[in-house]
Wavefront OBJ file of the C-alpha trace (Angstrom):
o trace
v -7.692 -28.649 21.594
v -4.389 -29.964 20.952
v -3.103 -27.992 18.212
v -0.360 -25.216 18.565
v -1.873 -21.540 18.452
v 0.818 -19.058 16.815
v -0.617 -15.918 16.162
v 2.303 -13.428 14.776
v 0.438 -10.312 16.223
v 2.396 -8.099 18.953
v 5.670 -9.166 18.334
v 4.961 -12.835 16.861
v 4.051 -15.616 18.333
v 2.539 -13.662 21.190
v 5.145 -11.427 23.457
v 8.252 -12.505 22.465
v 11.148 -10.666 23.988
v 13.334 -8.526 21.446
v 15.985 -5.932 21.493
v 14.575 -2.630 20.829
v 14.914 -0.898 17.888
v 13.882 2.974 17.479
v 13.028 4.379 14.404
v 12.337 8.413 13.646
v 9.087 9.097 11.916
v 9.744 11.939 9.795
v 6.973 14.527 7.533
v 6.555 17.223 9.568
v 6.540 18.424 13.055
v 3.386 16.585 14.270
v 5.258 13.893 14.570
v 8.600 15.430 16.076
v 9.549 13.912 18.958
v 7.618 10.184 18.102
v 9.566 7.201 16.852
v 8.462 3.812 15.903
v 9.578 0.965 18.278
v 9.830 -2.704 18.012
v 8.294 -4.550 21.057
v 10.936 -5.642 23.401
v 8.983 -6.623 26.231
v 5.290 -7.926 26.436
v 2.598 -5.276 24.931
v 0.592 -6.045 28.182
v 3.294 -4.635 30.079
v 4.237 -1.443 27.587
v 0.164 -0.596 27.738
v 0.032 -0.820 31.764
v 3.124 1.719 31.895
v 1.128 4.258 30.045
v -2.396 3.402 31.207
v -2.083 1.359 34.034
v -3.799 -1.986 34.915
v -7.217 -2.861 33.378
v -9.180 -5.099 32.210
v -9.314 -4.182 28.657
v -5.696 -3.597 27.409
v -4.058 -6.656 27.975
v -2.414 -7.830 24.241
v -4.437 -5.837 22.130
v -4.111 -5.004 18.846
v -5.772 -3.704 15.224
v -3.189 -4.337 12.356
v -4.374 -3.356 8.952
v -2.679 -4.815 5.721
v -2.841 -3.814 2.256
v -2.942 -5.542 -0.937
v -1.415 -2.749 -2.645
v 0.514 0.807 -1.091
v 0.821 2.433 -4.343
v -1.406 5.899 -4.548
v -4.583 5.209 -6.532
v -4.802 1.428 -6.164
v -7.199 -0.751 -5.042
v -6.575 -1.151 -1.278
v -8.072 -4.818 -1.112
v -7.208 -5.007 2.976
v -6.753 -7.691 5.174
v -7.837 -6.681 8.985
v -6.922 -8.500 12.200
v -7.769 -7.733 15.481
v -6.503 -9.429 18.689
v -7.535 -8.956 22.511
v -5.930 -11.320 24.882
v -8.878 -13.532 26.402
v -8.069 -12.537 29.639
v -9.721 -9.243 28.631
v -13.390 -8.556 29.080
v -14.974 -9.826 26.224
v -15.670 -7.180 22.912
v -19.155 -6.026 22.378
v -18.456 -3.731 19.417
v -16.109 -2.597 16.854
v -16.052 0.226 14.432
v -13.351 0.760 11.919
v -12.500 4.009 9.841
v -11.656 3.846 6.444
v -7.961 6.475 5.997
v -9.322 10.079 5.111
v -8.995 10.309 1.426
v -9.598 7.080 0.315
v -12.538 6.327 -2.150
v -15.324 3.490 -1.603
v -17.257 1.375 -3.389
v -20.053 0.372 -1.255
v -22.597 -0.658 -4.319
v -22.253 -4.461 -4.370
v -24.757 -7.845 -4.822
v -26.118 -9.614 -2.416
v -24.472 -13.217 -2.162
v -21.554 -11.802 -4.178
v -18.241 -13.036 -2.096
v -16.004 -10.253 -1.612
v -13.039 -11.627 0.973
v -12.432 -14.360 3.341
v -12.274 -14.623 7.286
v -10.650 -16.584 10.090
v -11.854 -15.919 14.016
v -10.768 -18.283 17.401
v -13.396 -18.112 19.897
v -13.149 -19.066 23.013
v -16.076 -21.698 24.050
v -17.331 -21.094 27.545
v -19.178 -24.620 27.303
v -16.290 -25.962 26.250
v -14.555 -25.825 29.293
v -12.674 -22.645 28.050
v -11.310 -24.197 24.395
v -10.247 -22.812 21.299
v -12.019 -23.387 18.675
v -10.849 -21.860 15.223
v -13.762 -21.062 12.263
v -12.689 -20.033 9.103
v -15.113 -19.178 5.832
v -16.366 -16.751 3.381
v -16.844 -12.731 3.345
v -20.481 -12.373 1.629
v -22.594 -9.357 0.841
v -25.664 -9.575 3.127
v -29.074 -9.075 1.424
v -30.576 -5.629 3.217
v -33.931 -6.707 3.070
v -33.447 -9.742 5.593
v -34.921 -9.447 8.760
v -32.598 -10.918 10.664
v -30.041 -8.736 9.635
v -32.331 -5.451 9.320
v -33.014 -6.573 13.388
v -29.020 -6.785 14.063
v -28.285 -3.119 12.366
v -30.990 -1.877 14.717
v -29.250 -3.039 17.299
v -25.305 -2.030 16.327
v -26.019 1.353 14.402
v -24.606 4.549 15.510
v -26.774 7.787 15.484
v -25.536 9.024 12.279
v -26.280 6.223 10.374
v -28.776 5.604 7.440
v -31.682 3.743 8.283
v -30.766 0.742 5.479
v -26.925 0.475 5.757
v -25.571 1.094 2.597
v -24.015 -2.670 2.626
v -24.007 -5.728 4.817
v -20.563 -7.617 4.392
v -21.596 -11.138 6.399
v -18.324 -13.055 7.771
v -19.557 -16.772 7.935
v -17.520 -18.890 9.390
v -17.877 -22.629 10.447
v -16.446 -25.179 12.313
v -17.530 -28.889 11.869
v -21.438 -27.912 10.559
v -21.087 -25.448 13.134
v -21.662 -21.882 11.951
v -20.768 -18.458 13.436
v -22.266 -15.486 11.264
v -21.109 -11.952 11.664
v -22.569 -8.787 10.112
v -20.721 -5.967 9.320
v -22.411 -3.130 8.616
v -20.552 0.003 6.238
v -21.806 3.345 5.477
v -20.158 6.755 4.314
v -20.094 9.110 7.380
v -22.036 11.706 6.585
v -20.391 15.498 6.126
v -16.624 13.440 6.916
v -14.207 11.745 4.616
v -14.839 8.374 5.974
v -16.511 5.342 6.058
v -17.060 2.657 8.827
v -17.367 -0.666 9.440
v -19.721 -1.602 12.828
v -19.270 -4.828 14.347
v -21.145 -6.072 17.230
v -20.750 -9.600 19.143
v -22.442 -11.239 21.719
v -21.862 -11.270 25.112
v -20.530 -14.710 26.850
v -22.314 -14.007 29.335
v -25.243 -13.709 27.376
v -27.778 -16.601 27.600
v -28.563 -16.942 23.580
v -24.751 -17.197 22.754
v -25.058 -20.993 22.776
v -20.980 -21.612 22.741
v -21.001 -19.150 25.476
v -18.137 -17.982 22.817
v -15.772 -14.705 23.140
v -14.161 -13.586 20.060
v -10.191 -12.951 20.592
v -9.184 -13.213 16.875
v -10.605 -12.019 13.985
v -8.553 -11.816 10.263
v -10.842 -10.672 7.218
v -10.325 -9.491 3.818
v -12.475 -7.158 1.762
v -12.204 -6.904 -2.040
v -12.813 -4.784 -4.294
v -14.385 -1.747 -1.682
v -11.821 0.534 -0.731
v -9.110 2.020 -2.645
v -5.908 4.147 -1.821
v -5.743 7.609 -2.105
v -4.546 9.343 -5.079
v -1.280 11.217 -3.350
v 0.768 10.866 -0.355
v 0.162 13.367 2.946
v 2.181 14.776 5.593
v 1.813 13.337 8.936
v 0.319 11.646 10.565
v -0.295 10.713 7.020
v -3.004 7.610 6.299
v -4.021 5.663 9.125
v -6.974 2.635 9.560
v -8.396 3.727 13.036
v -10.523 1.041 15.169
v -12.722 1.859 18.136
v -13.040 -1.229 20.784
v -16.087 -1.068 23.294
v -15.975 -3.544 26.103
v -18.698 -5.692 27.792
v -18.897 -4.825 31.372
v -20.469 -8.083 31.889
v -23.753 -8.396 29.351
v -23.745 -4.524 28.841
v -21.795 -2.632 26.096
v -19.856 -0.137 27.949
v -18.744 3.113 25.826
v -16.990 4.913 28.645
v -14.355 2.086 28.509
v -13.952 2.529 24.671
v -10.304 2.421 23.492
v -8.861 3.075 20.008
v -6.278 1.124 18.162
v -4.576 2.365 14.344
v -2.547 0.960 12.101
v -0.547 3.442 10.061
v -0.198 3.165 6.034
v 2.492 4.966 4.579
v 1.355 5.416 0.717
v 3.472 5.273 -1.280
v 5.465 2.189 1.026
v 7.078 -0.923 -0.752
v 8.895 -3.882 0.385
v 11.350 -5.569 -2.124
v 13.118 -8.606 -2.165
v 15.468 -10.376 -4.812
v 18.541 -13.042 -4.752
v 21.673 -11.721 -5.470
v 25.118 -13.084 -6.204
v 25.801 -15.731 -3.640
v 28.720 -18.206 -2.757
v 28.408 -21.856 -3.394
v 27.789 -22.526 0.150
v 25.552 -19.474 0.879
v 22.605 -17.934 -0.512
v 21.997 -13.969 -0.444
v 19.140 -12.009 -0.459
v 18.905 -8.452 -0.916
v 16.175 -5.822 -0.814
v 14.536 -2.433 0.633
v 12.021 -1.316 2.941
v 10.443 2.080 2.102
v 7.155 3.395 3.904
v 6.559 7.119 3.022
v 6.600 9.610 6.358
v 8.880 6.693 8.124
v 12.432 6.534 8.341
v 12.913 2.932 8.841
v 16.270 3.141 10.282
v 16.725 -0.227 12.747
v 13.179 -2.099 11.721
v 14.306 -5.778 11.336
v 12.438 -7.639 8.766
v 10.807 -10.844 9.004
v 12.128 -13.454 5.597
v 10.253 -16.573 5.500
v 11.334 -19.883 4.649
v 9.596 -23.058 3.064
v 8.834 -25.729 0.515
v 5.713 -24.241 0.254
v 4.840 -21.281 -2.211
v 4.161 -17.966 -0.481
v 5.467 -19.188 2.895
v 5.383 -15.615 4.791
v 3.034 -14.960 7.127
v -0.165 -12.655 5.339
v -3.643 -11.175 6.488
v -4.403 -11.620 3.094
v -4.330 -15.188 3.611
v -6.546 -15.360 7.131
v -5.905 -18.152 8.782
v -2.008 -18.713 7.290
v 0.310 -19.760 9.963
v -2.066 -19.406 13.006
v -3.406 -23.141 13.351
v -0.687 -25.803 13.202
v 2.228 -23.106 11.735
v 5.126 -26.240 11.159
v 6.597 -24.639 8.342
v 6.165 -21.338 8.777
v 9.756 -20.642 9.724
v 11.801 -17.349 9.824
v 14.621 -15.706 10.281
v 14.882 -11.606 10.960
v 17.747 -8.999 9.083
v 19.731 -6.989 10.767
v 18.456 -3.495 11.462
v 17.994 -1.513 7.967
v 19.735 1.872 7.118
v 18.057 5.120 6.908
v 17.813 4.200 3.268
v 15.959 0.943 4.153
v 18.574 -1.347 2.311
v 18.731 -4.737 3.809
v 20.530 -8.288 2.982
v 19.873 -11.610 4.491
v 22.774 -14.970 3.891
v 21.254 -18.072 4.423
v 23.334 -21.806 3.764
v 22.276 -23.489 0.318
v 19.353 -25.138 0.444
v 19.459 -28.763 0.399
v 15.648 -28.403 -1.729
v 13.555 -26.286 -3.948
v 12.646 -23.829 -1.227
v 10.744 -20.510 -1.198
v 11.607 -17.305 0.557
v 9.831 -14.078 0.965
v 9.927 -11.217 3.015
v 7.503 -9.712 5.740
v 7.343 -6.671 7.646
v 5.702 -7.174 11.024
v 3.187 -5.264 13.127
v 5.193 -5.094 16.024
v 6.596 -1.859 15.507
v 4.591 0.376 17.108
v 4.712 4.709 17.275
v 6.067 5.764 20.892
v 6.757 8.571 22.734
v 10.676 10.062 23.734
v 9.832 7.998 26.918
v 9.394 4.861 24.602
v 5.441 4.395 25.819
v 2.857 3.816 22.831
v 1.167 7.150 21.443
v -0.711 7.870 18.557
v -0.405 10.813 15.877
v -3.468 12.931 14.821
v -6.728 13.657 16.146
v -8.930 10.879 16.559
v -12.009 10.446 13.619
v -14.396 9.743 16.516
v -15.943 12.843 17.735
v -16.302 10.966 21.166
v -12.367 11.216 21.172
v -11.865 7.730 22.783
v -8.629 6.822 24.575
v -5.828 5.672 21.409
v -3.239 3.559 23.126
v -1.374 1.848 20.412
v -0.228 2.489 16.715
v 1.662 0.297 14.788
v 3.236 0.499 11.180
v 0.777 -1.647 8.600
v 2.505 -4.593 8.206
v 3.690 -5.410 4.595
v 4.455 -8.293 2.514
v 6.958 -8.686 -0.430
v 7.596 -10.979 -3.630
v 8.671 -14.428 -2.900
v 12.016 -15.918 -4.508
v 12.523 -19.720 -5.504
v 15.712 -21.468 -4.987
v 16.133 -24.581 -6.306
v 19.314 -26.531 -4.774
v 22.886 -26.315 -7.069
v 22.672 -29.117 -9.816
v 25.367 -32.214 -8.620
v 28.079 -32.034 -11.345
v 28.621 -35.254 -13.899
v 31.543 -36.289 -13.532
v 33.079 -37.900 -16.976
v 35.220 -40.992 -16.885
l 1 2 3 4 5 6 7 8 9 10 11 12 13 14 15 16 17 18 19 20 21 22 23 24 25 26 27 28 29 30 31 32 33 34 35 36 37 38 39 40 41 42 43 44 45 46 47 48 49 50 51 52 53 54 55 56 57 58 59 60 61 62 63 64 65 66 67 68 69 70 71 72 73 74 75 76 77 78 79 80 81 82 83 84 85 86 87 88 89 90 91 92 93 94 95 96 97 98 99 100 101 102 103 104 105 106 107 108 109 110 111 112 113 114 115 116 117 118 119 120 121 122 123 124 125 126 127 128 129 130 131 132 133 134 135 136 137 138 139 140 141 142 143 144 145 146 147 148 149 150 151 152 153 154 155 156 157 158 159 160 161 162 163 164 165 166 167 168 169 170 171 172 173 174 175 176 177 178 179 180 181 182 183 184 185 186 187 188 189 190 191 192 193 194 195 196 197 198 199 200 201 202 203 204 205 206 207 208 209 210 211 212 213 214 215 216 217 218 219 220 221 222 223 224 225 226 227 228 229 230 231 232 233 234 235 236 237 238 239 240 241 242 243 244 245 246 247 248 249 250 251 252 253 254 255 256 257 258 259 260 261 262 263 264 265 266 267 268 269 270 271 272 273 274 275 276 277 278 279 280 281 282 283 284 285 286 287 288 289 290 291 292 293 294 295 296 297 298 299 300 301 302 303 304 305 306 307 308 309 310 311 312 313 314 315 316 317 318 319 320 321 322 323 324 325 326 327 328 329 330 331 332 333 334 335 336 337 338 339 340 341 342 343 344 345 346 347 348 349 350 351 352 353 354 355 356 357 358 359 360 361 362 363 364 365 366 367 368 369 370 371 372 373 374 375 376 377 378 379 380 381 382 383 384 385 386 387 388 389 390 391 392 393 394 395 396 397 398 399 400 401 402 403 404 405 406 407
């Protein structure tokens, strides 16, 4: 495959060398001593510094971007999972909604509730990376294939029949890969889980010998933000990921990844008074429970509307990403205000700010850490907690009108 892959997870376009920026995480004593840091080295190295060599910790992340960060608003999240293709294949994902979020699991089979994009490495094609995309559709619980898949994927506490089935239906040139996502409220807990099970690349039934290493999918109309803000550790999307050892899932090596959501949070962006040769923008970053000092915001620009990278638009800026250009602001101060100056445009250009997912929670030594207990009673290793990405409104800038000279 000749097209360039640009994955903006973990430091944008893979692991990018950037200056370290530390940000104090406020809220309560539970977070005292923790900071939020920008990936200044390969995340593989950052994790290795904490965990040592492993076959399932190289460049791995769960990012959850919400459609709204207002209290009580529809979450409409976009989930993005990245696991370096050199890792062992992922056998199962279990994603917990934040405690305090509401859910609506009653949706008619056949209705479309989101979009999906995935990249799989196909062993039968010499390890080629294949991009697939398609809708997220509500599945029929009476479907015998989905019933059989659920029996193999369900947890001991799950009901006999899933409360909601979402089917990620992705395809490429007539070849389709469907992945069911089983959604259930966990009894006697405040959590709703999504359970996704994947075939091993070594399984003879896996026609393409496919290993999924990047997935981004949206779910609308299911989750609603909590109605009140919360002290540290605040609200967190939590994902537990179990790898294969050969063709057998290996629960002993399950790891946990988290995405921190500050409610309420916002990222504003506007044009301000500028000089003739320059265009100036200003905005403010606010994340409940986090002191944003030092965070650098990415500002995307291009000829097309909505230019910023966006987990709510699966696949955008991933494949053939020419045009997804961006610059970063200086580190914001404690109050979160920022400015950015760009040369005047020569043609109509859209600008949009994006809080990247490369900011992670760190201990006093700068190593990745997590805040608060796991929603999983088995307490898997939590190796990384990032800030939930956010996107701003866009600003359209047109070139200055040429002055008309009268004779």
